[in-house]
N, CA, C, O and the ligand as a Tripos MOL2 file, in Angstrom:
@<TRIPOS>MOLECULE
protein
  273   271    69     0     0
PROTEIN
NO_CHARGES

@<TRIPOS>ATOM
      1 N         -24.0780   20.4350   41.9110 N.3       1 MET1
      2 CA        -24.6010   19.8080   43.1330 C.3       1 MET1
      3 C         -24.0210   18.3940   43.2660 C.2       1 MET1
      4 O         -23.9620   17.6370   42.2970 O.2       1 MET1
      5 N         -23.6030   18.0640   44.4650 N.am      2 ALA2
      6 CA        -23.0350   16.7420   44.7300 C.3       2 ALA2
      7 C         -23.8620   16.0480   45.8090 C.2       2 ALA2
      8 O         -24.5670   16.6900   46.5880 O.2       2 ALA2
      9 N         -23.7580   14.7250   45.8330 N.am      3 THR3
     10 CA        -24.4490   13.9400   46.8550 C.3       3 THR3
     11 C         -23.4430   13.0330   47.5430 C.2       3 THR3
     12 O         -22.6320   12.3800   46.8860 O.2       3 THR3
     13 N         -23.5010   12.9950   48.8800 N.am      4 ILE4
     14 CA        -22.6950   12.0230   49.6070 C.3       4 ILE4
     15 C         -23.5940   11.2420   50.5510 C.2       4 ILE4
     16 O         -24.6130   11.7500   51.0170 O.2       4 ILE4
     17 N         -23.2090   10.0080   50.8270 N.am      5 VAL5
     18 CA        -23.8920    9.2080   51.8400 C.3       5 VAL5
     19 C         -22.8500    8.8800   52.9070 C.2       5 VAL5
     20 O         -21.8970    8.1400   52.6600 O.2       5 VAL5
     21 N         -23.0480    9.4390   54.0800 N.am      6 LEU6
     22 CA        -22.1220    9.2150   55.1910 C.3       6 LEU6
     23 C         -22.6360    8.0930   56.0730 C.2       6 LEU6
     24 O         -23.8420    7.9490   56.2750 O.2       6 LEU6
     25 N         -21.7050    7.2910   56.6020 N.am      7 GLN7
     26 CA        -22.0540    6.2660   57.5860 C.3       7 GLN7
     27 C         -21.9920    6.9180   58.9590 C.2       7 GLN7
     28 O         -20.9250    7.3310   59.4110 O.2       7 GLN7
     29 N         -23.1410    7.0080   59.6180 N.am      8 VAL8
     30 CA        -23.2350    7.7130   60.8970 C.3       8 VAL8
     31 C         -23.8120    6.7710   61.9470 C.2       8 VAL8
     32 O         -24.9020    6.2260   61.7730 O.2       8 VAL8
     33 N         -23.0770    6.5860   63.0280 N.am      9 THR9
     34 CA        -23.5820    5.7410   64.1000 C.3       9 THR9
     35 C         -23.9260    6.5890   65.3190 C.2       9 THR9
     36 O         -23.3430    7.6500   65.5420 O.2       9 THR9
     37 N         -24.8820    6.1000   66.1000 N.am     10 GLY10
     38 CA        -25.3080    6.7940   67.3100 C.3      10 GLY10
     39 C         -26.7180    7.3310   67.2370 C.2      10 GLY10
     40 O         -27.2870    7.7140   68.2590 O.2      10 GLY10
     41 N         -27.3000    7.3690   66.0330 N.am     11 MET11
     42 CA        -28.6920    7.8110   65.9110 C.3      11 MET11
     43 C         -29.6110    6.6700   66.3520 C.2      11 MET11
     44 O         -29.4980    5.5440   65.8690 O.2      11 MET11
     45 N         -30.5250    6.9820   67.2780 N.am     12 LYS12
     46 CA        -31.3720    5.9280   67.8510 C.3      12 LYS12
     47 C         -32.8510    6.0900   67.5190 C.2      12 LYS12
     48 O         -33.6340    5.1600   67.7100 O.2      12 LYS12
     49 N         -33.2340    7.2490   67.0290 N.am     13 CYS13
     50 CA        -34.6690    7.4910   66.8210 C.3      13 CYS13
     51 C         -34.8650    8.6760   65.8790 C.2      13 CYS13
     52 O         -33.9040    9.2750   65.3990 O.2      13 CYS13
     53 N         -36.1160    8.9930   65.6310 N.am     14 GLY14
     54 CA        -36.4370   10.1130   64.7640 C.3      14 GLY14
     55 C         -35.9450   11.4360   65.3110 C.2      14 GLY14
     56 O         -35.6440   12.3550   64.5500 O.2      14 GLY14
     57 N         -35.8610   11.5380   66.6360 N.am     15 GLY15
     58 CA        -35.3370   12.7620   67.2360 C.3      15 GLY15
     59 C         -33.8750   12.9780   66.8820 C.2      15 GLY15
     60 O         -33.4470   14.0990   66.6060 O.2      15 GLY15
     61 N         -33.1190   11.8900   66.8950 N.am     16 CYS16
     62 CA        -31.7030   11.9740   66.4990 C.3      16 CYS16
     63 C         -31.6060   12.3760   65.0280 C.2      16 CYS16
     64 O         -30.7710   13.1990   64.6530 O.2      16 CYS16
     65 N         -32.4640   11.7910   64.2070 N.am     17 GLU17
     66 CA        -32.4690   12.1580   62.7860 C.3      17 GLU17
     67 C         -32.7120   13.6600   62.6250 C.2      17 GLU17
     68 O         -32.0620   14.3250   61.8190 O.2      17 GLU17
     69 N         -33.6510   14.1740   63.4020 N.am     18 ASN18
     70 CA        -33.9650   15.6040   63.3040 C.3      18 ASN18
     71 C         -32.8000   16.4680   63.7670 C.2      18 ASN18
     72 O         -32.5390   17.5270   63.1960 O.2      18 ASN18
     73 N         -32.1010   16.0140   64.8040 N.am     19 THR19
     74 CA        -30.9360   16.7550   65.3010 C.3      19 THR19
     75 C         -29.8840   16.8740   64.1970 C.2      19 THR19
     76 O         -29.3250   17.9450   63.9600 O.2      19 THR19
     77 N         -29.6310   15.7470   63.5290 N.am     20 VAL20
     78 CA        -28.6490   15.7370   62.4450 C.3      20 VAL20
     79 C         -29.1260   16.6090   61.2870 C.2      20 VAL20
     80 O         -28.3660   17.3980   60.7240 O.2      20 VAL20
     81 N         -30.3920   16.4480   60.9500 N.am     21 LYS21
     82 CA        -30.9410   17.1930   59.8150 C.3      21 LYS21
     83 C         -30.8400   18.7000   60.0460 C.2      21 LYS21
     84 O         -30.4560   19.4520   59.1510 O.2      21 LYS21
     85 N         -31.1920   19.1290   61.2600 N.am     22 THR22
     86 CA        -31.1460   20.5580   61.5850 C.3      22 THR22
     87 C         -29.7170   21.0900   61.5200 C.2      22 THR22
     88 O         -29.4680   22.1620   60.9700 O.2      22 THR22
     89 N         -28.7740   20.3240   62.0920 N.am     23 ALA23
     90 CA        -27.3830   20.7800   62.1380 C.3      23 ALA23
     91 C         -26.7940   20.8950   60.7390 C.2      23 ALA23
     92 O         -26.1150   21.8720   60.4240 O.2      23 ALA23
     93 N         -27.0540   19.8960   59.9010 N.am     24 VAL24
     94 CA        -26.4550   19.9010   58.5610 C.3      24 VAL24
     95 C         -27.1720   20.8980   57.6460 C.2      24 VAL24
     96 O         -26.5450   21.5540   56.8140 O.2      24 VAL24
     97 N         -28.4830   21.0030   57.8110 N.am     25 SER25
     98 CA        -29.2450   21.9500   56.9900 C.3      25 SER25
     99 C         -28.7960   23.3830   57.2180 C.2      25 SER25
    100 O         -28.9300   24.2280   56.3330 O.2      25 SER25
    101 N         -28.2580   23.6620   58.4150 N.am     26 ALA26
    102 CA        -27.8390   25.0240   58.7550 C.3      26 ALA26
    103 C         -26.5800   25.4430   58.0140 C.2      26 ALA26
    104 O         -26.2620   26.6310   57.9570 O.2      26 ALA26
    105 N         -25.8570   24.4780   57.4430 N.am     27 LEU27
    106 CA        -24.6260   24.8120   56.7210 C.3      27 LEU27
    107 C         -24.9530   25.4700   55.3880 C.2      27 LEU27
    108 O         -25.9100   25.0900   54.7140 O.2      27 LEU27
    109 N         -24.1530   26.4540   55.0200 N.am     28 ALA28
    110 CA        -24.3160   27.1060   53.7210 C.3      28 ALA28
    111 C         -24.1100   26.0860   52.6070 C.2      28 ALA28
    112 O         -23.1680   25.2950   52.6580 O.2      28 ALA28
    113 N         -24.9640   26.0980   51.6220 N.am     29 GLY29
    114 CA        -24.7780   25.2600   50.4480 C.3      29 GLY29
    115 C         -25.4080   23.8800   50.5360 C.2      29 GLY29
    116 O         -25.3330   23.1060   49.5820 O.2      29 GLY29
    117 N         -26.0300   23.5590   51.6690 N.am     30 VAL30
    118 CA        -26.6740   22.2490   51.8090 C.3      30 VAL30
    119 C         -28.1190   22.3520   51.3290 C.2      30 VAL30
    120 O         -28.9010   23.1630   51.8260 O.2      30 VAL30
    121 N         -28.4540   21.5080   50.3460 N.am     31 ALA31
    122 CA        -29.7770   21.5820   49.7290 C.3      31 ALA31
    123 C         -30.7580   20.6030   50.3450 C.2      31 ALA31
    124 O         -31.9430   20.9100   50.4670 O.2      31 ALA31
    125 N         -30.2790   19.4210   50.7370 N.am     32 ALA32
    126 CA        -31.1740   18.4080   51.2810 C.3      32 ALA32
    127 C         -30.4020   17.4780   52.1920 C.2      32 ALA32
    128 O         -29.2410   17.1620   51.9300 O.2      32 ALA32
    129 N         -31.0540   17.0330   53.2750 N.am     33 VAL33
    130 CA        -30.4340   16.1160   54.2400 C.3      33 VAL33
    131 C         -31.4320   15.0050   54.5310 C.2      33 VAL33
    132 O         -32.5630   15.2650   54.9410 O.2      33 VAL33
    133 N         -31.0040   13.7650   54.3170 N.am     34 THR34
    134 CA        -31.8840   12.6310   54.5710 C.3      34 THR34
    135 C         -31.1940   11.6420   55.5110 C.2      34 THR34
    136 O         -30.4310   10.7910   55.0550 O.2      34 THR34
    137 N         -31.4540   11.7440   56.8160 N.am     35 PRO35
    138 CA        -30.8640   10.8030   57.7630 C.3      35 PRO35
    139 C         -31.7260    9.5560   57.9040 C.2      35 PRO35
    140 O         -32.9480    9.6200   57.7690 O.2      35 PRO35
    141 N         -31.0870    8.4210   58.1760 N.am     36 SER36
    142 CA        -31.8210    7.2040   58.5150 C.3      36 SER36
    143 C         -31.1390    6.5280   59.6960 C.2      36 SER36
    144 O         -30.0250    6.0200   59.5660 O.2      36 SER36
    145 N         -31.8050    6.5210   60.8540 N.am     37 PHE37
    146 CA        -31.1750    5.8600   62.0040 C.3      37 PHE37
    147 C         -31.1920    4.3490   61.8250 C.2      37 PHE37
    148 O         -30.3480    3.6470   62.3840 O.2      37 PHE37
    149 N         -32.1480    3.8430   61.0490 N.am     38 LYS38
    150 CA        -32.2050    2.3930   60.8140 C.3      38 LYS38
    151 C         -31.0420    1.9220   59.9540 C.2      38 LYS38
    152 O         -30.4730    0.8580   60.1970 O.2      38 LYS38
    153 N         -30.6950    2.7090   58.9570 N.am     39 ALA39
    154 CA        -29.6040    2.3400   58.0500 C.3      39 ALA39
    155 C         -28.2530    2.8910   58.5080 C.2      39 ALA39
    156 O         -27.2140    2.5510   57.9430 O.2      39 ALA39
    157 N         -28.2740    3.7540   59.5460 N.am     40 ASN40
    158 CA        -27.0420    4.4250   59.9900 C.3      40 ASN40
    159 C         -26.3950    5.2210   58.8640 C.2      40 ASN40
    160 O         -25.1770    5.1950   58.6880 O.2      40 ASN40
    161 N         -27.2140    5.9180   58.1170 N.am     41 THR41
    162 CA        -26.6960    6.7480   57.0230 C.3      41 THR41
    163 C         -27.2910    8.1500   57.0720 C.2      41 THR41
    164 O         -28.3740    8.3780   57.6120 O.2      41 THR41
    165 N         -26.5450    9.0700   56.4930 N.am     42 VAL42
    166 CA        -27.0590   10.4210   56.2620 C.3      42 VAL42
    167 C         -26.6820   10.7950   54.8370 C.2      42 VAL42
    168 O         -25.5050   10.8810   54.4890 O.2      42 VAL42
    169 N         -27.7080   11.0150   54.0200 N.am     43 GLU43
    170 CA        -27.4680   11.4290   52.6370 C.3      43 GLU43
    171 C         -27.5990   12.9430   52.5640 C.2      43 GLU43
    172 O         -28.5550   13.5290   53.0720 O.2      43 GLU43
    173 N         -26.6150   13.5610   51.9180 N.am     44 VAL44
    174 CA        -26.5970   15.0250   51.8500 C.3      44 VAL44
    175 C         -26.3820   15.4820   50.4130 C.2      44 VAL44
    176 O         -25.4320   15.0650   49.7510 O.2      44 VAL44
    177 N         -27.2710   16.3370   49.9440 N.am     45 ASP45
    178 CA        -27.0950   17.0080   48.6530 C.3      45 ASP45
    179 C         -26.5290   18.3920   48.9430 C.2      45 ASP45
    180 O         -27.1110   19.1510   49.7180 O.2      45 ASP45
    181 N         -25.4070   18.7200   48.3310 N.am     46 TYR46
    182 CA        -24.7760   20.0010   48.6540 C.3      46 TYR46
    183 C         -24.0870   20.6060   47.4390 C.2      46 TYR46
    184 O         -23.7760   19.9260   46.4610 O.2      46 TYR46
    185 N         -23.8610   21.9050   47.5420 N.am     47 ASP47
    186 CA        -23.1760   22.6590   46.5000 C.3      47 ASP47
    187 C         -21.6810   22.6490   46.8220 C.2      47 ASP47
    188 O         -21.2490   23.1860   47.8420 O.2      47 ASP47
    189 N         -20.9030   22.0310   45.9370 N.am     48 GLU48
    190 CA        -19.4660   21.8840   46.1830 C.3      48 GLU48
    191 C         -18.7400   23.2300   46.2580 C.2      48 GLU48
    192 O         -17.6430   23.3150   46.8110 O.2      48 GLU48
    193 N         -19.3410   24.2650   45.7090 N.am     49 ALA49
    194 CA        -18.7140   25.5870   45.7570 C.3      49 ALA49
    195 C         -18.8600   26.2200   47.1380 C.2      49 ALA49
    196 O         -18.1390   27.1600   47.4710 O.2      49 ALA49
    197 N         -19.7850   25.7110   47.9350 N.am     50 GLN50
    198 CA        -20.0620   26.3610   49.2230 C.3      50 GLN50
    199 C         -19.6900   25.5360   50.4460 C.2      50 GLN50
    200 O         -19.4610   26.0980   51.5170 O.2      50 GLN50
    201 N         -19.6250   24.2150   50.3110 N.am     51 THR51
    202 CA        -19.2490   23.4090   51.4630 C.3      51 THR51
    203 C         -18.5780   22.1270   50.9820 C.2      51 THR51
    204 O         -18.4660   21.8970   49.7780 O.2      51 THR51
    205 N         -18.1340   21.2980   51.9130 N.am     52 ASP52
    206 CA        -17.4250   20.0790   51.5450 C.3      52 ASP52
    207 C         -17.7410   18.9810   52.5660 C.2      52 ASP52
    208 O         -18.2850   19.2530   53.6360 O.2      52 ASP52
    209 N         -17.3940   17.7420   52.2200 N.am     53 PRO53
    210 CA        -17.7420   16.6240   53.1170 C.3      53 PRO53
    211 C         -17.1640   16.7750   54.5240 C.2      53 PRO53
    212 O         -17.7970   16.3760   55.5010 O.2      53 PRO53
    213 N         -15.9730   17.3450   54.6290 N.am     54 GLU54
    214 CA        -15.3520   17.4900   55.9520 C.3      54 GLU54
    215 C         -16.1810   18.4150   56.8520 C.2      54 GLU54
    216 O         -16.3620   18.1380   58.0370 O.2      54 GLU54
    217 N         -16.6730   19.4980   56.2870 N.am     55 THR55
    218 CA        -17.4990   20.4310   57.0540 C.3      55 THR55
    219 C         -18.7970   19.7520   57.4880 C.2      55 THR55
    220 O         -19.2670   19.9490   58.6090 O.2      55 THR55
    221 N         -19.3650   18.9580   56.5950 N.am     56 ILE56
    222 CA        -20.6110   18.2460   56.9090 C.3      56 ILE56
    223 C         -20.3680   17.2250   58.0250 C.2      56 ILE56
    224 O         -21.1610   17.1090   58.9590 O.2      56 ILE56
    225 N         -19.2570   16.4860   57.9110 N.am     57 LYS57
    226 CA        -18.9080   15.5130   58.9580 C.3      57 LYS57
    227 C         -18.7640   16.1880   60.3150 C.2      57 LYS57
    228 O         -19.2500   15.6860   61.3290 O.2      57 LYS57
    229 N         -18.0930   17.3290   60.3170 N.am     58 GLN58
    230 CA        -17.8590   18.0210   61.5870 C.3      58 GLN58
    231 C         -19.1680   18.4860   62.2170 C.2      58 GLN58
    232 O         -19.3130   18.4690   63.4400 O.2      58 GLN58
    233 N         -20.1170   18.8990   61.3880 N.am     59 ALA59
    234 CA        -21.4120   19.3420   61.9140 C.3      59 ALA59
    235 C         -22.1360   18.1770   62.5930 C.2      59 ALA59
    236 O         -22.7850   18.3570   63.6230 O.2      59 ALA59
    237 N         -22.0200   16.9900   62.0110 N.am     60 ILE60
    238 CA        -22.6630   15.7980   62.5880 C.3      60 ILE60
    239 C         -21.9380   15.3690   63.8630 C.2      60 ILE60
    240 O         -22.5670   15.0670   64.8770 O.2      60 ILE60
    241 N         -20.6150   15.3470   63.7970 N.am     61 GLN61
    242 CA        -19.8210   14.9700   64.9730 C.3      61 GLN61
    243 C         -20.0520   15.9450   66.1220 C.2      61 GLN61
    244 O         -20.0210   15.5620   67.2910 O.2      61 GLN61
    245 N         -20.2830   17.2010   65.7780 N.am     62 GLY62
    246 CA        -20.5270   18.2250   66.7990 C.3      62 GLY62
    247 C         -21.7910   17.9750   67.5930 C.2      62 GLY62
    248 O         -21.9550   18.5130   68.6880 O.2      62 GLY62
    249 N         -22.6900   17.1600   67.0500 N.am     63 LYS63
    250 CA        -23.9180   16.8010   67.7680 C.3      63 LYS63
    251 C         -23.7630   15.4800   68.5180 C.2      63 LYS63
    252 O         -24.7210   14.9850   69.1110 O.2      63 LYS63
    253 N         -22.5710   14.9160   68.4930 N.am     64 GLY64
    254 CA        -22.2970   13.7300   69.3000 C.3      64 GLY64
    255 C         -22.4410   12.4050   68.5750 C.2      64 GLY64
    256 O         -22.4520   11.3480   69.2050 O.2      64 GLY64
    257 N         -22.5510   12.4550   67.2490 N.am     65 PHE65
    258 CA        -22.6670   11.2210   66.4720 C.3      65 PHE65
    259 C         -21.3390   10.9160   65.7790 C.2      65 PHE65
    260 O         -20.5930   11.8250   65.4140 O.2      65 PHE65
    261 N         -21.0610    9.6390   65.6080 N.am     66 ALA66
    262 CA        -19.7950    9.2320   64.9910 C.3      66 ALA66
    263 C         -19.9830    9.0720   63.4900 C.2      66 ALA66
    264 O         -20.9480    8.4610   63.0320 O.2      66 ALA66
    265 N         -19.0490    9.6310   62.7350 N.am     67 VAL67
    266 CA        -19.0740    9.5100   61.2820 C.3      67 VAL67
    267 C         -17.8930    8.6490   60.8470 C.2      67 VAL67
    268 O         -16.7460    8.9320   61.1940 O.2      67 VAL67
    269 N         -18.1830    7.5990   60.0870 N.am     68 ALA68
    270 CA        -17.1140    6.6870   59.6520 C.3      68 ALA68
    271 C         -16.2420    7.3650   58.6040 C.2      68 ALA68
    272 O         -15.2870    6.7640   58.1120 O.2      68 ALA68
    273 CU        -32.8420    9.7070   69.2300 Cu       69 CU69
@<TRIPOS>BOND
     1     1     2 1
     2     2     3 1
     3     3     4 2
     4     3     5 am
     5     5     6 1
     6     6     7 1
     7     7     8 2
     8     7     9 am
     9     9    10 1
    10    10    11 1
    11    11    12 2
    12    11    13 am
    13    13    14 1
    14    14    15 1
    15    15    16 2
    16    15    17 am
    17    17    18 1
    18    18    19 1
    19    19    20 2
    20    19    21 am
    21    21    22 1
    22    22    23 1
    23    23    24 2
    24    23    25 am
    25    25    26 1
    26    26    27 1
    27    27    28 2
    28    27    29 am
    29    29    30 1
    30    30    31 1
    31    31    32 2
    32    31    33 am
    33    33    34 1
    34    34    35 1
    35    35    36 2
    36    35    37 am
    37    37    38 1
    38    38    39 1
    39    39    40 2
    40    39    41 am
    41    41    42 1
    42    42    43 1
    43    43    44 2
    44    43    45 am
    45    45    46 1
    46    46    47 1
    47    47    48 2
    48    47    49 am
    49    49    50 1
    50    50    51 1
    51    51    52 2
    52    51    53 am
    53    53    54 1
    54    54    55 1
    55    55    56 2
    56    55    57 am
    57    57    58 1
    58    58    59 1
    59    59    60 2
    60    59    61 am
    61    61    62 1
    62    62    63 1
    63    63    64 2
    64    63    65 am
    65    65    66 1
    66    66    67 1
    67    67    68 2
    68    67    69 am
    69    69    70 1
    70    70    71 1
    71    71    72 2
    72    71    73 am
    73    73    74 1
    74    74    75 1
    75    75    76 2
    76    75    77 am
    77    77    78 1
    78    78    79 1
    79    79    80 2
    80    79    81 am
    81    81    82 1
    82    82    83 1
    83    83    84 2
    84    83    85 am
    85    85    86 1
    86    86    87 1
    87    87    88 2
    88    87    89 am
    89    89    90 1
    90    90    91 1
    91    91    92 2
    92    91    93 am
    93    93    94 1
    94    94    95 1
    95    95    96 2
    96    95    97 am
    97    97    98 1
    98    98    99 1
    99    99   100 2
   100    99   101 am
   101   101   102 1
   102   102   103 1
   103   103   104 2
   104   103   105 am
   105   105   106 1
   106   106   107 1
   107   107   108 2
   108   107   109 am
   109   109   110 1
   110   110   111 1
   111   111   112 2
   112   111   113 am
   113   113   114 1
   114   114   115 1
   115   115   116 2
   116   115   117 am
   117   117   118 1
   118   118   119 1
   119   119   120 2
   120   119   121 am
   121   121   122 1
   122   122   123 1
   123   123   124 2
   124   123   125 am
   125   125   126 1
   126   126   127 1
   127   127   128 2
   128   127   129 am
   129   129   130 1
   130   130   131 1
   131   131   132 2
   132   131   133 am
   133   133   134 1
   134   134   135 1
   135   135   136 2
   136   135   137 am
   137   137   138 1
   138   138   139 1
   139   139   140 2
   140   139   141 am
   141   141   142 1
   142   142   143 1
   143   143   144 2
   144   143   145 am
   145   145   146 1
   146   146   147 1
   147   147   148 2
   148   147   149 am
   149   149   150 1
   150   150   151 1
   151   151   152 2
   152   151   153 am
   153   153   154 1
   154   154   155 1
   155   155   156 2
   156   155   157 am
   157   157   158 1
   158   158   159 1
   159   159   160 2
   160   159   161 am
   161   161   162 1
   162   162   163 1
   163   163   164 2
   164   163   165 am
   165   165   166 1
   166   166   167 1
   167   167   168 2
   168   167   169 am
   169   169   170 1
   170   170   171 1
   171   171   172 2
   172   171   173 am
   173   173   174 1
   174   174   175 1
   175   175   176 2
   176   175   177 am
   177   177   178 1
   178   178   179 1
   179   179   180 2
   180   179   181 am
   181   181   182 1
   182   182   183 1
   183   183   184 2
   184   183   185 am
   185   185   186 1
   186   186   187 1
   187   187   188 2
   188   187   189 am
   189   189   190 1
   190   190   191 1
   191   191   192 2
   192   191   193 am
   193   193   194 1
   194   194   195 1
   195   195   196 2
   196   195   197 am
   197   197   198 1
   198   198   199 1
   199   199   200 2
   200   199   201 am
   201   201   202 1
   202   202   203 1
   203   203   204 2
   204   203   205 am
   205   205   206 1
   206   206   207 1
   207   207   208 2
   208   207   209 am
   209   209   210 1
   210   210   211 1
   211   211   212 2
   212   211   213 am
   213   213   214 1
   214   214   215 1
   215   215   216 2
   216   215   217 am
   217   217   218 1
   218   218   219 1
   219   219   220 2
   220   219   221 am
   221   221   222 1
   222   222   223 1
   223   223   224 2
   224   223   225 am
   225   225   226 1
   226   226   227 1
   227   227   228 2
   228   227   229 am
   229   229   230 1
   230   230   231 1
   231   231   232 2
   232   231   233 am
   233   233   234 1
   234   234   235 1
   235   235   236 2
   236   235   237 am
   237   237   238 1
   238   238   239 1
   239   239   240 2
   240   239   241 am
   241   241   242 1
   242   242   243 1
   243   243   244 2
   244   243   245 am
   245   245   246 1
   246   246   247 1
   247   247   248 2
   248   247   249 am
   249   249   250 1
   250   250   251 1
   251   251   252 2
   252   251   253 am
   253   253   254 1
   254   254   255 1
   255   255   256 2
   256   255   257 am
   257   257   258 1
   258   258   259 1
   259   259   260 2
   260   259   261 am
   261   261   262 1
   262   262   263 1
   263   263   264 2
   264   263   265 am
   265   265   266 1
   266   266   267 1
   267   267   268 2
   268   267   269 am
   269   269   270 1
   270   270   271 1
   271   271   272 2
@<TRIPOS>SUBSTRUCTURE
     1 MET1         2 RESIDUE 1 A MET
     2 ALA2         6 RESIDUE 1 A ALA
     3 THR3        10 RESIDUE 1 A THR
     4 ILE4        14 RESIDUE 1 A ILE
     5 VAL5        18 RESIDUE 1 A VAL
     6 LEU6        22 RESIDUE 1 A LEU
     7 GLN7        26 RESIDUE 1 A GLN
     8 VAL8        30 RESIDUE 1 A VAL
     9 THR9        34 RESIDUE 1 A THR
    10 GLY10       38 RESIDUE 1 A GLY
    11 MET11       42 RESIDUE 1 A MET
    12 LYS12       46 RESIDUE 1 A LYS
    13 CYS13       50 RESIDUE 1 A CYS
    14 GLY14       54 RESIDUE 1 A GLY
    15 GLY15       58 RESIDUE 1 A GLY
    16 CYS16       62 RESIDUE 1 A CYS
    17 GLU17       66 RESIDUE 1 A GLU
    18 ASN18       70 RESIDUE 1 A ASN
    19 THR19       74 RESIDUE 1 A THR
    20 VAL20       78 RESIDUE 1 A VAL
    21 LYS21       82 RESIDUE 1 A LYS
    22 THR22       86 RESIDUE 1 A THR
    23 ALA23       90 RESIDUE 1 A ALA
    24 VAL24       94 RESIDUE 1 A VAL
    25 SER25       98 RESIDUE 1 A SER
    26 ALA26      102 RESIDUE 1 A ALA
    27 LEU27      106 RESIDUE 1 A LEU
    28 ALA28      110 RESIDUE 1 A ALA
    29 GLY29      114 RESIDUE 1 A GLY
    30 VAL30      118 RESIDUE 1 A VAL
    31 ALA31      122 RESIDUE 1 A ALA
    32 ALA32      126 RESIDUE 1 A ALA
    33 VAL33      130 RESIDUE 1 A VAL
    34 THR34      134 RESIDUE 1 A THR
    35 PRO35      138 RESIDUE 1 A PRO
    36 SER36      142 RESIDUE 1 A SER
    37 PHE37      146 RESIDUE 1 A PHE
    38 LYS38      150 RESIDUE 1 A LYS
    39 ALA39      154 RESIDUE 1 A ALA
    40 ASN40      158 RESIDUE 1 A ASN
    41 THR41      162 RESIDUE 1 A THR
    42 VAL42      166 RESIDUE 1 A VAL
    43 GLU43      170 RESIDUE 1 A GLU
    44 VAL44      174 RESIDUE 1 A VAL
    45 ASP45      178 RESIDUE 1 A ASP
    46 TYR46      182 RESIDUE 1 A TYR
    47 ASP47      186 RESIDUE 1 A ASP
    48 GLU48      190 RESIDUE 1 A GLU
    49 ALA49      194 RESIDUE 1 A ALA
    50 GLN50      198 RESIDUE 1 A GLN
    51 THR51      202 RESIDUE 1 A THR
    52 ASP52      206 RESIDUE 1 A ASP
    53 PRO53      210 RESIDUE 1 A PRO
    54 GLU54      214 RESIDUE 1 A GLU
    55 THR55      218 RESIDUE 1 A THR
    56 ILE56      222 RESIDUE 1 A ILE
    57 LYS57      226 RESIDUE 1 A LYS
    58 GLN58      230 RESIDUE 1 A GLN
    59 ALA59      234 RESIDUE 1 A ALA
    60 ILE60      238 RESIDUE 1 A ILE
    61 GLN61      242 RESIDUE 1 A GLN
    62 GLY62      246 RESIDUE 1 A GLY
    63 LYS63      250 RESIDUE 1 A LYS
    64 GLY64      254 RESIDUE 1 A GLY
    65 PHE65      258 RESIDUE 1 A PHE
    66 ALA66      262 RESIDUE 1 A ALA
    67 VAL67      266 RESIDUE 1 A VAL
    68 ALA68      270 RESIDUE 1 A ALA
    69 CU69       273 GROUP 0 **** ****
């Protein structure tokens, strides 16, 4: 299991956090998603055998948020 903290801008409220959480949680191999709109971060625990940071970034970007 690996953990990454992505810098994500565009989240403005708890609803945005939930949008990100739902999108990333839907990916195979993702164990936990902790977004913070205040810190502009999304922490993700994932199984490296099933997914990778690029796939996670794309899921977030697909919801209209920018990932650094
Ligand atoms: Cu929002």
